[in-house]
N, CA, C and O atoms as a GROMACS GRO file, in nm:
protein
  628
    1MET      N    1   2.886   2.351  -6.611
    1MET     CA    2   2.879   2.336  -6.451
    1MET      C    3   2.907   2.406  -6.417
    1MET      O    4   2.943   2.476  -6.512
    2ILE      N    5   2.938   2.499  -6.248
    2ILE     CA    6   2.837   2.602  -6.187
    2ILE      C    7   3.048   2.638  -6.159
    2ILE      O    8   3.133   2.583  -6.088
    3THR      N    9   3.052   2.736  -6.244
    3THR     CA   10   3.141   2.731  -6.156
    3THR      C   11   3.221   2.855  -6.070
    3THR      O   12   3.193   2.961  -6.127
    4HIS      N   13   3.298   2.875  -5.970
    4HIS     CA   14   3.298   3.027  -5.901
    4HIS      C   15   3.395   3.006  -5.791
    4HIS      O   16   3.364   2.933  -5.697
    5PRO      N   17   3.560   3.090  -5.800
    5PRO     CA   18   3.635   3.094  -5.668
    5PRO      C   19   3.588   3.018  -5.530
    5PRO      O   20   3.644   2.926  -5.470
    6ALA      N   21   3.477   3.083  -5.502
    6ALA     CA   22   3.512   3.016  -5.399
    6ALA      C   23   3.366   2.878  -5.342
    6ALA      O   24   3.338   2.859  -5.223
    7ILE      N   25   3.303   2.811  -5.448
    7ILE     CA   26   3.236   2.722  -5.467
    7ILE      C   27   3.397   2.564  -5.504
    7ILE      O   28   3.410   2.449  -5.463
    8GLU      N   29   3.472   2.644  -5.585
    8GLU     CA   30   3.578   2.551  -5.689
    8GLU      C   31   3.658   2.491  -5.514
    8GLU      O   32   3.684   2.377  -5.477
    9ARG      N   33   3.674   2.601  -5.454
    9ARG     CA   34   3.751   2.597  -5.321
    9ARG      C   35   3.688   2.510  -5.265
    9ARG      O   36   3.770   2.419  -5.267
   10VAL      N   37   3.606   2.473  -5.219
   10VAL     CA   38   3.485   2.330  -5.138
   10VAL      C   39   3.488   2.214  -5.175
   10VAL      O   40   3.491   2.107  -5.115
   11ARG      N   41   3.488   2.269  -5.380
   11ARG     CA   42   3.469   2.097  -5.429
   11ARG      C   43   3.618   2.071  -5.429
   11ARG      O   44   3.640   1.952  -5.407
   12ALA      N   45   3.718   2.136  -5.444
   12ALA     CA   46   3.866   2.074  -5.456
   12ALA      C   47   3.924   2.014  -5.350
   12ALA      O   48   4.013   1.930  -5.358
   13TYR      N   49   3.862   2.069  -5.221
   13TYR     CA   50   3.848   1.956  -5.098
   13TYR      C   51   3.853   1.877  -5.087
   13TYR      O   52   3.941   1.801  -5.048
   14ALA      N   53   3.659   1.853  -5.149
   14ALA     CA   54   3.572   1.767  -5.075
   14ALA      C   55   3.701   1.638  -5.183
   14ALA      O   56   3.766   1.553  -5.123
   15LYS      N   57   3.710   1.657  -5.355
   15LYS     CA   58   3.766   1.580  -5.422
   15LYS      C   59   3.911   1.538  -5.358
   15LYS      O   60   3.930   1.421  -5.390
   16GLU      N   61   3.997   1.576  -5.300
   16GLU     CA   62   4.152   1.539  -5.255
   16GLU      C   63   4.083   1.433  -5.124
   16GLU      O   64   4.157   1.357  -5.061
   17HIS      N   65   3.954   1.440  -5.099
   17HIS     CA   66   3.943   1.386  -4.978
   17HIS      C   67   3.875   1.262  -5.009
   17HIS      O   68   3.834   1.185  -4.922
   18GLY      N   69   3.860   1.237  -5.164
   18GLY     CA   70   3.731   1.172  -5.199
   18GLY      C   71   3.556   1.138  -5.239
   18GLY      O   72   3.489   1.041  -5.273
   19LEU      N   73   3.531   1.308  -5.205
   19LEU     CA   74   3.466   1.292  -5.283
   19LEU      C   75   3.414   1.426  -5.364
   19LEU      O   76   3.444   1.541  -5.333
   20ASP      N   77   3.318   1.380  -5.491
   20ASP     CA   78   3.297   1.465  -5.533
   20ASP      C   79   3.111   1.513  -5.529
   20ASP      O   80   3.010   1.444  -5.514
   21LEU      N   81   3.130   1.653  -5.549
   21LEU     CA   82   3.067   1.725  -5.479
   21LEU      C   83   2.928   1.743  -5.523
   21LEU      O   84   2.960   1.834  -5.599
   22ASP      N   85   2.779   1.732  -5.544
   22ASP     CA   86   2.646   1.789  -5.618
   22ASP      C   87   2.616   1.910  -5.585
   22ASP      O   88   2.524   1.933  -5.507
   23VAL      N   89   2.704   2.024  -5.652
   23VAL     CA   90   2.640   2.144  -5.574
   23VAL      C   91   2.611   2.217  -5.654
   23VAL      O   92   2.681   2.258  -5.746
   24ARG      N   93   2.436   2.260  -5.615
   24ARG     CA   94   2.309   2.331  -5.689
   24ARG      C   95   2.358   2.470  -5.676
   24ARG      O   96   2.473   2.489  -5.636
   25ARG      N   97   2.283   2.566  -5.707
   25ARG     CA   98   2.273   2.699  -5.667
   25ARG      C   99   2.158   2.751  -5.666
   25ARG      O  100   2.151   2.756  -5.788
   26PHE      N  101   2.034   2.807  -5.623
   26PHE     CA  102   1.939   2.881  -5.590
   26PHE      C  103   1.923   3.071  -5.594
   26PHE      O  104   1.952   3.161  -5.516
   27SER      N  105   1.880   3.064  -5.687
   27SER     CA  106   1.835   3.239  -5.733
   27SER      C  107   1.795   3.316  -5.571
   27SER      O  108   1.820   3.416  -5.504
   28GLU      N  109   1.716   3.187  -5.568
   28GLU     CA  110   1.611   3.218  -5.460
   28GLU      C  111   1.689   3.303  -5.335
   28GLU      O  112   1.664   3.389  -5.250
   29GLY      N  113   1.804   3.217  -5.384
   29GLY     CA  114   1.900   3.230  -5.270
   29GLY      C  115   1.895   3.149  -5.143
   29GLY      O  116   1.779   3.118  -5.116
   30THR      N  117   2.013   3.090  -5.027
   30THR     CA  118   2.023   2.984  -4.944
   30THR      C  119   2.112   3.018  -4.816
   30THR      O  120   2.184   2.933  -4.764
   31ARG      N  121   2.102   3.159  -4.767
   31ARG     CA  122   2.149   3.259  -4.701
   31ARG      C  123   2.094   3.192  -4.515
   31ARG      O  124   2.160   3.169  -4.414
   32THR      N  125   1.930   3.179  -4.551
   32THR     CA  126   1.926   3.143  -4.413
   32THR      C  127   1.898   3.004  -4.433
   32THR      O  128   1.914   2.948  -4.541
   33ALA      N  129   1.833   2.919  -4.272
   33ALA     CA  130   1.843   2.757  -4.345
   33ALA      C  131   1.648   2.787  -4.334
   33ALA      O  132   1.590   2.696  -4.275
   34GLU      N  133   1.620   2.824  -4.350
   34GLU     CA  134   1.454   2.853  -4.379
   34GLU      C  135   1.474   2.914  -4.510
   34GLU      O  136   1.393   2.878  -4.594
   35ASP      N  137   1.556   2.992  -4.545
   35ASP     CA  138   1.578   3.016  -4.698
   35ASP      C  139   1.570   2.901  -4.773
   35ASP      O  140   1.477   2.860  -4.843
   36ALA      N  141   1.729   2.832  -4.738
   36ALA     CA  142   1.785   2.689  -4.756
   36ALA      C  143   1.715   2.559  -4.809
   36ALA      O  144   1.744   2.488  -4.905
   37ALA      N  145   1.576   2.545  -4.682
   37ALA     CA  146   1.474   2.466  -4.647
   37ALA      C  147   1.368   2.416  -4.773
   37ALA      O  148   1.331   2.322  -4.844
   38ARG      N  149   1.346   2.596  -4.730
   38ARG     CA  150   1.290   2.652  -4.895
   38ARG      C  151   1.303   2.589  -5.047
   38ARG      O  152   1.244   2.522  -5.131
   39ALA      N  153   1.397   2.646  -5.025
   39ALA     CA  154   1.486   2.661  -5.174
   39ALA      C  155   1.477   2.467  -5.209
   39ALA      O  156   1.425   2.396  -5.295
   40ILE      N  157   1.554   2.448  -5.100
   40ILE     CA  158   1.613   2.294  -5.156
   40ILE      C  159   1.434   2.162  -5.176
   40ILE      O  160   1.405   2.065  -5.246
   41GLY      N  161   1.364   2.246  -5.063
   41GLY     CA  162   1.229   2.164  -5.033
   41GLY      C  163   1.253   2.021  -4.933
   41GLY      O  164   1.190   1.917  -4.913
   42CYS      N  165   1.348   2.063  -4.899
   42CYS     CA  166   1.327   1.964  -4.742
   42CYS      C  167   1.298   1.983  -4.596
   42CYS      O  168   1.250   2.094  -4.575
   43ASP      N  169   1.310   1.920  -4.505
   43ASP     CA  170   1.251   1.980  -4.398
   43ASP      C  171   1.421   2.074  -4.295
   43ASP      O  172   1.536   2.061  -4.335
   44ILE      N  173   1.397   2.125  -4.217
   44ILE     CA  174   1.436   2.266  -4.203
   44ILE      C  175   1.552   2.198  -4.134
   44ILE      O  176   1.663   2.223  -4.181
   45ALA      N  177   1.547   2.133  -4.055
   45ALA     CA  178   1.651   1.944  -3.940
   45ALA      C  179   1.751   1.975  -4.035
   45ALA      O  180   1.867   2.008  -4.009
   46GLN      N  181   1.698   1.962  -4.153
   46GLN     CA  182   1.837   1.907  -4.259
   46GLN      C  183   1.939   1.947  -4.358
   46GLN      O  184   1.999   1.898  -4.454
   47ILE      N  185   1.926   2.098  -4.267
   47ILE     CA  186   2.010   2.229  -4.341
   47ILE      C  187   2.083   2.183  -4.220
   47ILE      O  188   2.043   2.125  -4.119
   48VAL      N  189   2.232   2.236  -4.266
   48VAL     CA  190   2.382   2.237  -4.229
   48VAL      C  191   2.400   2.340  -4.180
   48VAL      O  192   2.426   2.410  -4.278
   49LYS      N  193   2.409   2.440  -4.041
   49LYS     CA  194   2.431   2.546  -3.974
   49LYS      C  195   2.580   2.582  -3.949
   49LYS      O  196   2.630   2.562  -3.838
   50SER      N  197   2.648   2.632  -4.051
   50SER     CA  198   2.782   2.640  -4.034
   50SER      C  199   2.810   2.812  -4.012
   50SER      O  200   2.806   2.912  -4.083
   51LEU      N  201   2.846   2.772  -3.839
   51LEU     CA  202   2.871   2.898  -3.759
   51LEU      C  203   3.037   2.965  -3.727
   51LEU      O  204   3.135   2.908  -3.677
   52VAL      N  205   3.028   3.044  -3.756
   52VAL     CA  206   3.188   3.048  -3.707
   52VAL      C  207   3.164   3.085  -3.527
   52VAL      O  208   3.058   3.145  -3.506
   53PHE      N  209   3.234   3.060  -3.423
   53PHE     CA  210   3.240   3.096  -3.312
   53PHE      C  211   3.368   3.176  -3.272
   53PHE      O  212   3.459   3.178  -3.355
   54LEU      N  213   3.389   3.254  -3.131
   54LEU     CA  214   3.558   3.284  -3.108
   54LEU      C  215   3.530   3.176  -2.933
   54LEU      O  216   3.430   3.167  -2.861
   55ALA      N  217   3.584   3.150  -2.928
   55ALA     CA  218   3.594   3.078  -2.784
   55ALA      C  219   3.703   3.061  -2.683
   55ALA      O  220   3.736   2.946  -2.654
   56ALA      N  221   3.776   3.184  -2.612
   56ALA     CA  222   3.868   3.219  -2.552
   56ALA      C  223   3.987   3.304  -2.688
   56ALA      O  224   4.110   3.294  -2.697
   57GLY      N  225   3.894   3.378  -2.771
   57GLY     CA  226   3.921   3.428  -2.875
   57GLY      C  227   4.041   3.343  -2.967
   57GLY      O  228   4.154   3.388  -2.984
   58ASP      N  229   4.003   3.238  -3.012
   58ASP     CA  230   4.002   3.119  -3.106
   58ASP      C  231   3.921   3.092  -3.168
   58ASP      O  232   3.817   3.065  -3.108
   59PRO      N  233   3.918   3.083  -3.321
   59PRO     CA  234   3.761   2.995  -3.374
   59PRO      C  235   3.798   2.916  -3.439
   59PRO      O  236   3.896   2.878  -3.503
   60VAL      N  237   3.594   2.871  -3.389
   60VAL     CA  238   3.584   2.715  -3.426
   60VAL      C  239   3.425   2.740  -3.520
   60VAL      O  240   3.334   2.822  -3.505
   61VAL      N  241   3.437   2.670  -3.584
   61VAL     CA  242   3.332   2.628  -3.655
   61VAL      C  243   3.211   2.548  -3.561
   61VAL      O  244   3.234   2.496  -3.451
   62VAL      N  245   3.101   2.550  -3.619
   62VAL     CA  246   3.007   2.470  -3.532
   62VAL      C  247   2.924   2.410  -3.632
   62VAL      O  248   2.898   2.484  -3.727
   63LEU      N  249   2.877   2.293  -3.635
   63LEU     CA  250   2.778   2.242  -3.748
   63LEU      C  251   2.670   2.193  -3.685
   63LEU      O  252   2.688   2.083  -3.632
   64LEU      N  253   2.533   2.256  -3.673
   64LEU     CA  254   2.441   2.227  -3.630
   64LEU      C  255   2.317   2.238  -3.756
   64LEU      O  256   2.336   2.288  -3.866
   65SER      N  257   2.184   2.176  -3.707
   65SER     CA  258   2.061   2.164  -3.748
   65SER      C  259   2.010   2.339  -3.769
   65SER      O  260   2.029   2.432  -3.691
   66GLY      N  261   1.973   2.340  -3.843
   66GLY     CA  262   1.891   2.472  -3.918
   66GLY      C  263   1.766   2.440  -3.811
   66GLY      O  264   1.687   2.527  -3.848
   67SER      N  265   1.707   2.376  -3.714
   67SER     CA  266   1.635   2.401  -3.652
   67SER      C  267   1.673   2.456  -3.494
   67SER      O  268   1.594   2.513  -3.419
   68ASP      N  269   1.810   2.422  -3.464
   68ASP     CA  270   1.857   2.398  -3.356
   68ASP      C  271   1.987   2.589  -3.355
   68ASP      O  272   2.059   2.652  -3.432
   69ARG      N  273   1.954   2.593  -3.262
   69ARG     CA  274   2.120   2.689  -3.178
   69ARG      C  275   2.158   2.675  -3.084
   69ARG      O  276   2.100   2.617  -2.992
   70VAL      N  277   2.276   2.727  -3.081
   70VAL     CA  278   2.418   2.714  -3.002
   70VAL      C  279   2.376   2.768  -2.908
   70VAL      O  280   2.332   2.883  -2.910
   71ASP      N  281   2.383   2.675  -2.784
   71ASP     CA  282   2.476   2.714  -2.637
   71ASP      C  283   2.572   2.774  -2.627
   71ASP      O  284   2.670   2.702  -2.609
   72GLU      N  285   2.595   2.895  -2.632
   72GLU     CA  286   2.748   2.928  -2.594
   72GLU      C  287   2.818   2.895  -2.487
   72GLU      O  288   2.939   2.904  -2.466
   73SER      N  289   2.714   2.847  -2.405
   73SER     CA  290   2.867   2.808  -2.255
   73SER      C  291   2.828   2.657  -2.236
   73SER      O  292   2.860   2.588  -2.139
   74LYS      N  293   2.768   2.625  -2.325
   74LYS     CA  294   2.793   2.464  -2.350
   74LYS      C  295   2.906   2.462  -2.500
   74LYS      O  296   2.952   2.351  -2.529
   75LEU      N  297   2.939   2.560  -2.574
   75LEU     CA  298   3.025   2.501  -2.707
   75LEU      C  299   3.170   2.540  -2.575
   75LEU      O  300   3.247   2.449  -2.544
   76ALA      N  301   3.179   2.640  -2.533
   76ALA     CA  302   3.271   2.694  -2.411
   76ALA      C  303   3.254   2.634  -2.328
   76ALA      O  304   3.201   2.724  -2.261
   77ALA      N  305   3.250   2.546  -2.261
   77ALA     CA  306   3.277   2.371  -2.233
   77ALA      C  307   3.286   2.267  -2.274
   77ALA      O  308   3.305   2.171  -2.200
   78ALA      N  309   3.275   2.259  -2.388
   78ALA     CA  310   3.307   2.154  -2.476
   78ALA      C  311   3.460   2.179  -2.557
   78ALA      O  312   3.548   2.105  -2.602
   79LEU      N  313   3.444   2.275  -2.549
   79LEU     CA  314   3.618   2.330  -2.558
   79LEU      C  315   3.677   2.371  -2.432
   79LEU      O  316   3.746   2.470  -2.456
   80GLY      N  317   3.681   2.347  -2.334
   80GLY     CA  318   3.734   2.385  -2.228
   80GLY      C  319   3.800   2.526  -2.267
   80GLY      O  320   3.921   2.541  -2.287
   81ALA      N  321   3.715   2.616  -2.275
   81ALA     CA  322   3.744   2.777  -2.310
   81ALA      C  323   3.660   2.821  -2.183
   81ALA      O  324   3.566   2.759  -2.132
   82TYR      N  325   3.708   2.926  -2.148
   82TYR     CA  326   3.591   3.029  -2.088
   82TYR      C  327   3.508   3.106  -2.059
   82TYR      O  328   3.468   3.146  -1.950
   83SER      N  329   3.458   3.143  -2.232
   83SER     CA  330   3.376   3.200  -2.271
   83SER      C  331   3.332   3.187  -2.435
   83SER      O  332   3.405   3.244  -2.516
   84ALA      N  333   3.243   3.130  -2.473
   84ALA     CA  334   3.254   3.132  -2.664
   84ALA      C  335   3.154   3.258  -2.664
   84ALA      O  336   3.079   3.313  -2.582
   85ARG      N  337   3.188   3.273  -2.785
   85ARG     CA  338   3.128   3.469  -2.867
   85ARG      C  339   3.116   3.404  -3.052
   85ARG      O  340   3.201   3.354  -3.124
   86ARG      N  341   2.946   3.441  -3.078
   86ARG     CA  342   2.928   3.434  -3.244
   86ARG      C  343   3.034   3.551  -3.258
   86ARG      O  344   3.050   3.648  -3.184
   87ALA      N  345   3.105   3.515  -3.379
   87ALA     CA  346   3.221   3.615  -3.472
   87ALA      C  347   3.108   3.672  -3.507
   87ALA      O  348   3.003   3.609  -3.521
   88THR      N  349   3.118   3.792  -3.524
   88THR     CA  350   3.084   3.913  -3.660
   88THR      C  351   3.167   3.868  -3.762
   88THR      O  352   3.281   3.825  -3.778
   89ALA      N  353   3.046   3.901  -3.840
   89ALA     CA  354   3.049   3.879  -3.985
   89ALA      C  355   3.164   3.893  -4.053
   89ALA      O  356   3.227   3.800  -4.104
   90ASN      N  357   3.202   4.035  -4.056
   90ASN     CA  358   3.384   3.996  -4.106
   90ASN      C  359   3.504   3.945  -4.042
   90ASN      O  360   3.617   3.928  -4.088
   91GLU      N  361   3.452   3.921  -3.917
   91GLU     CA  362   3.566   3.760  -3.818
   91GLU      C  363   3.500   3.660  -3.882
   91GLU      O  364   3.591   3.603  -3.943
   92ALA      N  365   3.423   3.616  -3.900
   92ALA     CA  366   3.401   3.478  -3.965
   92ALA      C  367   3.418   3.472  -4.127
   92ALA      O  368   3.390   3.376  -4.200
   93ARG      N  369   3.481   3.620  -4.171
   93ARG     CA  370   3.540   3.572  -4.375
   93ARG      C  371   3.651   3.602  -4.335
   93ARG      O  372   3.729   3.557  -4.419
   94GLU      N  373   3.731   3.674  -4.221
   94GLU     CA  374   3.878   3.641  -4.203
   94GLU      C  375   3.911   3.553  -4.150
   94GLU      O  376   4.030   3.530  -4.133
   95ARG      N  377   3.833   3.489  -4.115
   95ARG     CA  378   3.875   3.340  -4.005
   95ARG      C  379   3.851   3.237  -4.101
   95ARG      O  380   3.895   3.124  -4.081
   96THR      N  381   3.766   3.272  -4.231
   96THR     CA  382   3.737   3.064  -4.368
   96THR      C  383   3.761   3.111  -4.454
   96THR      O  384   3.813   3.048  -4.546
   97GLY      N  385   3.728   3.277  -4.466
   97GLY     CA  386   3.768   3.283  -4.604
   97GLY      C  387   3.633   3.310  -4.701
   97GLY      O  388   3.643   3.337  -4.821
   98PHE      N  389   3.497   3.299  -4.628
   98PHE     CA  390   3.437   3.257  -4.723
   98PHE      C  391   3.276   3.375  -4.618
   98PHE      O  392   3.294   3.418  -4.504
   99VAL      N  393   3.154   3.397  -4.690
   99VAL     CA  394   3.082   3.517  -4.623
   99VAL      C  395   2.990   3.452  -4.586
   99VAL      O  396   2.956   3.349  -4.644
  100VAL      N  397   2.917   3.510  -4.456
  100VAL     CA  398   2.879   3.469  -4.405
  100VAL      C  399   2.678   3.416  -4.477
  100VAL      O  400   2.605   3.508  -4.512
  101GLY      N  401   2.647   3.327  -4.482
  101GLY     CA  402   2.537   3.261  -4.560
  101GLY      C  403   2.591   3.192  -4.587
  101GLY      O  404   2.566   3.084  -4.532
  102GLY      N  405   2.696   3.192  -4.681
  102GLY     CA  406   2.798   3.076  -4.752
  102GLY      C  407   2.896   3.029  -4.655
  102GLY      O  408   2.800   2.954  -4.637
  103VAL      N  409   2.951   3.009  -4.608
  103VAL     CA  410   3.104   2.925  -4.514
  103VAL      C  411   3.013   2.778  -4.536
  103VAL      O  412   2.893   2.753  -4.534
  104PRO      N  413   3.093   2.728  -4.550
  104PRO     CA  414   3.100   2.544  -4.570
  104PRO      C  415   3.162   2.503  -4.470
  104PRO      O  416   3.237   2.574  -4.403
  105PRO      N  417   3.136   2.379  -4.449
  105PRO     CA  418   3.190   2.328  -4.332
  105PRO      C  419   3.342   2.268  -4.292
  105PRO      O  420   3.389   2.230  -4.184
  106PHE      N  421   3.411   2.280  -4.460
  106PHE     CA  422   3.496   2.220  -4.496
  106PHE      C  423   3.576   2.380  -4.552
  106PHE      O  424   3.522   2.490  -4.538
  107GLY      N  425   3.732   2.352  -4.623
  107GLY     CA  426   3.720   2.360  -4.735
  107GLY      C  427   3.815   2.574  -4.712
  107GLY      O  428   3.860   2.647  -4.800
  108HIS      N  429   3.808   2.594  -4.571
  108HIS     CA  430   3.864   2.716  -4.519
  108HIS      C  431   3.990   2.751  -4.552
  108HIS      O  432   4.074   2.662  -4.543
  109HIS      N  433   4.041   2.914  -4.605
  109HIS     CA  434   4.171   2.860  -4.599
  109HIS      C  435   4.259   2.825  -4.529
  109HIS      O  436   4.352   2.766  -4.584
  110ALA      N  437   4.266   2.844  -4.396
  110ALA     CA  438   4.335   2.776  -4.302
  110ALA      C  439   4.254   2.718  -4.192
  110ALA      O  440   4.155   2.765  -4.135
  111PRO      N  441   4.322   2.598  -4.174
  111PRO     CA  442   4.240   2.451  -4.110
  111PRO      C  443   4.182   2.472  -3.933
  111PRO      O  444   4.234   2.457  -3.822
  112LEU      N  445   4.095   2.500  -3.965
  112LEU     CA  446   4.051   2.505  -3.769
  112LEU      C  447   3.963   2.426  -3.781
  112LEU      O  448   3.919   2.364  -3.878
  113PRO      N  449   3.910   2.436  -3.566
  113PRO     CA  450   3.843   2.318  -3.550
  113PRO      C  451   3.728   2.357  -3.489
  113PRO      O  452   3.709   2.456  -3.418
  114VAL      N  453   3.614   2.224  -3.541
  114VAL     CA  454   3.517   2.230  -3.607
  114VAL      C  455   3.450   2.067  -3.511
  114VAL      O  456   3.471   1.947  -3.492
  115ILE      N  457   3.358   2.184  -3.475
  115ILE     CA  458   3.194   2.087  -3.376
  115ILE      C  459   3.113   2.048  -3.450
  115ILE      O  460   3.078   2.141  -3.523
  116VAL      N  461   3.044   1.922  -3.478
  116VAL     CA  462   2.940   1.867  -3.504
  116VAL      C  463   2.849   1.880  -3.345
  116VAL      O  464   2.913   1.858  -3.242
  117ASP      N  465   2.730   1.909  -3.338
  117ASP     CA  466   2.623   1.884  -3.250
  117ASP      C  467   2.580   1.751  -3.321
  117ASP      O  468   2.631   1.714  -3.427
  118ASP      N  469   2.487   1.687  -3.258
  118ASP     CA  470   2.507   1.540  -3.293
  118ASP      C  471   2.370   1.501  -3.320
  118ASP      O  472   2.331   1.385  -3.339
  119GLY      N  473   2.264   1.656  -3.320
  119GLY     CA  474   2.164   1.632  -3.363
  119GLY      C  475   2.157   1.674  -3.517
  119GLY      O  476   2.038   1.678  -3.551
  120LEU      N  477   2.213   1.694  -3.585
  120LEU     CA  478   2.269   1.692  -3.725
  120LEU      C  479   2.261   1.558  -3.803
  120LEU      O  480   2.224   1.515  -3.912
  121LEU      N  481   2.330   1.501  -3.653
  121LEU     CA  482   2.367   1.328  -3.749
  121LEU      C  483   2.247   1.232  -3.733
  121LEU      O  484   2.239   1.123  -3.790
  122ARG      N  485   2.180   1.269  -3.673
  122ARG     CA  486   1.978   1.188  -3.717
  122ARG      C  487   1.933   1.156  -3.831
  122ARG      O  488   1.831   1.088  -3.835
  123HIS      N  489   2.002   1.200  -3.958
  123HIS     CA  490   1.906   1.217  -4.123
  123HIS      C  491   2.044   1.160  -4.185
  123HIS      O  492   2.158   1.135  -4.147
  124ASP      N  493   1.978   1.154  -4.286
  124ASP     CA  494   2.025   1.025  -4.379
  124ASP      C  495   2.145   1.167  -4.444
  124ASP      O  496   2.261   1.193  -4.412
  125THR      N  497   2.059   1.226  -4.533
  125THR     CA  498   2.159   1.322  -4.611
  125THR      C  499   2.164   1.478  -4.535
  125THR      O  500   2.076   1.480  -4.449
  126VAL      N  501   2.204   1.548  -4.538
  126VAL     CA  502   2.224   1.678  -4.457
  126VAL      C  503   2.275   1.778  -4.612
  126VAL      O  504   2.354   1.736  -4.696
  127TRP      N  505   2.202   1.922  -4.615
  127TRP     CA  506   2.237   2.006  -4.671
  127TRP      C  507   2.325   2.091  -4.641
  127TRP      O  508   2.286   2.147  -4.538
  128ALA      N  509   2.466   2.150  -4.686
  128ALA     CA  510   2.577   2.240  -4.669
  128ALA      C  511   2.584   2.344  -4.775
  128ALA      O  512   2.563   2.324  -4.895
  129ALA      N  513   2.624   2.482  -4.707
  129ALA     CA  514   2.660   2.563  -4.799
  129ALA      C  515   2.814   2.494  -4.872
  129ALA      O  516   2.884   2.398  -4.839
  130ALA      N  517   2.820   2.600  -4.991
  130ALA     CA  518   2.881   2.593  -5.090
  130ALA      C  519   3.032   2.693  -5.103
  130ALA      O  520   3.132   2.671  -5.170
  131GLY      N  521   3.011   2.770  -5.043
  131GLY     CA  522   3.091   2.893  -4.967
  131GLY      C  523   3.055   3.057  -5.079
  131GLY      O  524   3.133   3.149  -5.106
  132LEU      N  525   2.893   3.035  -5.124
  132LEU     CA  526   2.805   3.137  -5.127
  132LEU      C  527   2.694   3.067  -5.053
  132LEU      O  528   2.660   2.949  -5.042
  133PRO      N  529   2.620   3.259  -4.975
  133PRO     CA  530   2.517   3.251  -5.013
  133PRO      C  531   2.386   3.243  -5.091
  133PRO      O  532   2.296   3.326  -5.079
  134ASP      N  533   2.381   3.095  -5.206
  134ASP     CA  534   2.340   3.066  -5.290
  134ASP      C  535   2.342   2.915  -5.349
  134ASP      O  536   2.266   2.866  -5.432
  135ALA      N  537   2.460   2.853  -5.276
  135ALA     CA  538   2.499   2.722  -5.332
  135ALA      C  539   2.489   2.651  -5.194
  135ALA      O  540   2.519   2.703  -5.086
  136VAL      N  541   2.453   2.554  -5.209
  136VAL     CA  542   2.444   2.408  -5.144
  136VAL      C  543   2.495   2.226  -5.223
  136VAL      O  544   2.515   2.169  -5.330
  137PHE      N  545   2.494   2.208  -5.086
  137PHE     CA  546   2.507   2.083  -5.208
  137PHE      C  547   2.484   1.931  -5.039
  137PHE      O  548   2.518   1.945  -4.922
  138PRO      N  549   2.412   1.803  -5.110
  138PRO     CA  550   2.355   1.677  -5.012
  138PRO      C  551   2.509   1.656  -4.960
  138PRO      O  552   2.604   1.669  -5.037
  139ILE      N  553   2.521   1.629  -4.847
  139ILE     CA  554   2.593   1.484  -4.833
  139ILE      C  555   2.623   1.412  -4.690
  139ILE      O  556   2.694   1.475  -4.612
  140SER      N  557   2.593   1.330  -4.666
  140SER     CA  558   2.574   1.202  -4.532
  140SER      C  559   2.656   1.303  -4.381
  140SER      O  560   2.736   1.396  -4.377
  141PRO      N  561   2.603   1.245  -4.305
  141PRO     CA  562   2.630   1.322  -4.179
  141PRO      C  563   2.755   1.277  -4.132
  141PRO      O  564   2.827   1.330  -4.048
  142SER      N  565   2.777   1.148  -4.211
  142SER     CA  566   2.958   1.082  -4.219
  142SER      C  567   3.009   1.150  -4.285
  142SER      O  568   3.097   1.215  -4.229
  143ASP      N  569   2.988   1.179  -4.443
  143ASP     CA  570   3.115   1.244  -4.457
  143ASP      C  571   3.090   1.369  -4.441
  143ASP      O  572   3.179   1.427  -4.503
  144LEU      N  573   3.029   1.437  -4.398
  144LEU     CA  574   3.060   1.558  -4.312
  144LEU      C  575   3.125   1.578  -4.218
  144LEU      O  576   3.181   1.688  -4.211
  145VAL      N  577   3.144   1.463  -4.091
  145VAL     CA  578   3.190   1.430  -4.028
  145VAL      C  579   3.314   1.442  -4.085
  145VAL      O  580   3.369   1.550  -4.065
  146ARG      N  581   3.395   1.334  -4.174
  146ARG     CA  582   3.529   1.245  -4.178
  146ARG      C  583   3.591   1.396  -4.282
  146ARG      O  584   3.710   1.424  -4.272
  147LEU      N  585   3.481   1.500  -4.396
  147LEU     CA  586   3.532   1.569  -4.384
  147LEU      C  587   3.610   1.671  -4.359
  147LEU      O  588   3.723   1.701  -4.396
  148SER      N  589   3.520   1.730  -4.278
  148SER     CA  590   3.562   1.822  -4.168
  148SER      C  591   3.655   1.803  -4.090
  148SER      O  592   3.746   1.885  -4.075
  149GLY      N  593   3.644   1.659  -4.009
  149GLY     CA  594   3.739   1.654  -3.890
  149GLY      C  595   3.638   1.714  -3.804
  149GLY      O  596   3.686   1.819  -3.760
  150ALA      N  597   3.551   1.700  -3.773
  150ALA     CA  598   3.483   1.773  -3.637
  150ALA      C  599   3.443   1.672  -3.524
  150ALA      O  600   3.433   1.551  -3.544
  151THR      N  601   3.423   1.730  -3.410
  151THR     CA  602   3.441   1.644  -3.258
  151THR      C  603   3.286   1.639  -3.262
  151THR      O  604   3.233   1.750  -3.254
  152GLU      N  605   3.210   1.544  -3.272
  152GLU     CA  606   3.057   1.563  -3.224
  152GLU      C  607   3.101   1.627  -3.043
  152GLU      O  608   3.194   1.606  -2.965
  153ALA      N  609   2.994   1.699  -3.040
  153ALA     CA  610   2.954   1.730  -2.888
  153ALA      C  611   2.764   1.829  -2.910
  153ALA      O  612   2.702   1.894  -2.993
  154ASP      N  613   2.752   1.782  -2.786
  154ASP     CA  614   2.603   1.850  -2.761
  154ASP      C  615   2.650   1.993  -2.749
  154ASP      O  616   2.738   2.010  -2.665
  155VAL      N  617   2.608   2.098  -2.817
  155VAL     CA  618   2.629   2.243  -2.772
  155VAL      C  619   2.455   2.286  -2.866
  155VAL      O  620   2.446   2.401  -2.910
  156ARG      N  621   2.378   2.224  -2.880
  156ARG     CA  622   2.340   2.295  -2.895
  156ARG      C  623   2.219   2.348  -2.719
  156ARG      O  624   2.252   2.306  -2.608
  157ALA      N  625   2.083   2.446  -2.741
  157ALA     CA  626   2.025   2.532  -2.687
  157ALA      C  627   1.914   2.433  -2.678
  157ALA      O  628   1.807   2.464  -2.625
   0.00000   0.00000   0.00000
């Protein structure tokens, strides 16, 4: 069994919500969507980007397809905020408890609002980070939304 405190935190959160995760680690890394798709052998659109943004200073996690980018003005509008910007690596780690490239969609050290772009929901299975830049797990979009508590919005560029 794969053990690391970051992975175990993600696994424990999922288990508390009724889902056993099949976490897989890849020595070549899964830090970027391209790296993850190549390692897994899936389409880049099936990779979940878990990105941390600050909207009017408040953190929010955005989940979107690996082939897409966030439109910060759309994100701000969806949140009713005057602005939104990508968090720095340090801000992301402070807010979630995970390093960039390994930020999972749930299991953060404090509850955070989560936005999921509807483009990610077109697939039967998507792959999300499991707490480390080399660890991922497959999940259905419906379970992804349920476990993350995500609100659906069109935020892609």
